C-alpha positions as CSV (number, residue, x, y, z in Angstrom):
1,M,145.5,108.1,119.8
2,M,142.9,106.1,121.9
3,K,140.4,103.8,121.8
4,T,136.6,103.9,122.8
5,E,133.8,101.5,123.7
6,I,130.2,102.2,124.3
7,K,127.1,100.8,124.6
8,V,124.5,101.6,122.8
9,K,121.2,99.0,123.0
10,S,119.2,101.2,120.2
11,I,121.7,100.1,117.6
12,Q,118.7,97.7,115.4
13,C,120.1,96.9,112.1
14,A,123.0,98.2,109.1
15,G,121.2,101.5,108.8
16,C,122.1,102.4,112.6
17,A,125.7,101.7,112.0
18,R,126.3,103.6,109.0
19,A,124.1,106.9,110.8
20,I,126.3,106.6,114.0
21,G,129.3,106.1,111.8
22,K,128.6,108.9,109.7
23,G,127.7,111.3,113.6
24,I,130.4,110.3,115.1
25,G,132.8,110.6,112.4
26,V,132.8,114.4,111.9
27,I,133.9,115.1,115.2
28,P,138.0,116.3,114.4
29,G,140.6,114.0,115.7
30,V,137.8,111.2,115.1
31,Y,140.1,108.6,113.5
32,G,137.4,105.4,113.3
33,V,134.3,104.1,113.7
34,S,133.1,100.6,114.4
35,V,130.1,99.2,115.4
36,D,129.7,96.0,116.6
37,L,125.9,95.0,115.8
38,A,125.0,91.8,117.2
39,N,126.6,93.3,120.9
40,K,124.8,96.6,120.2
41,V,128.7,98.4,121.1
42,I,131.1,101.6,119.2
43,S,134.3,101.5,118.9
44,V,135.7,105.4,118.3
45,D,139.6,106.4,117.8
46,H,140.3,109.2,118.2
47,T,143.1,111.6,119.8
48,E,143.2,111.7,123.6
49,E,142.0,115.2,123.1
50,I,137.9,113.7,123.2
51,T,135.6,112.4,125.6
52,E,134.1,109.3,126.4
53,D,131.5,112.2,127.8
54,A,131.9,114.2,124.3
55,L,131.4,111.2,122.3
56,V,128.1,109.7,124.1
57,E,127.0,113.6,124.4
58,K,127.1,113.5,120.3
59,L,125.4,110.2,120.5
60,K,122.8,111.6,122.1
61,S,122.2,114.6,119.6
62,I,122.3,112.1,117.4
63,G,119.1,110.6,118.9
64,Y,121.2,107.1,119.6
65,P,121.4,107.6,123.9
66,A,124.2,105.5,125.1
67,E,123.4,102.8,127.6
């Protein structure tokens, strides 16, 4: 399993964190998503097949572009 951290400056509240968790969590091979509201960073636990680019694209598609 791998872990990827991505900075997302547009995270503002717990609602944002839930939306990101749900949006990223549906990707096959993602095992966990945590959102650090204070530092505006998401951490994703996933299989090796998932690239950071794929995660960034998914974030963008749900309205939370990576910084």
